[in-house]
Phi, psi and omega in degrees: 000139176283139174275143174280126183246340180211165180303320179301338179287348179277342186269085184215156176245005178292112187298329176296315181288327182286330173278349187265040179294141179298140186300329180297319180287316178300314181299312178293325172306312182284329173299316182289320177296314176300322181298327176264022170086018181237127179242116183277349183052031175200191181290301189223344183260189185197186178211159174234140175230179182294343183273347170287133182275169171303320181285332170298315179296321178291316179303315179291325178286323178294314179302315179301315177299322175296313179305306180306315184298317181294314181296317173305311182299326182271358179056034168277334173226167174220165185280140177274139181293000000 
């Protein structure tokens, strides 16, 4: 797997690179989501079904927003200009 050395490296549609996220990032992503009440039951994806309510979706969205902020604070991800 190639390492990401600059921001331009992140702009890709190559499935190998997209699925090759560092394990530290994946683990922290999962940990943060669970801390905020969401278990995606997979590596980085998730699912929504007909049994999820509007409130479930709002909670998941808020958890994702908190997770992204935590990952930014930890410098595991960075904002695109």
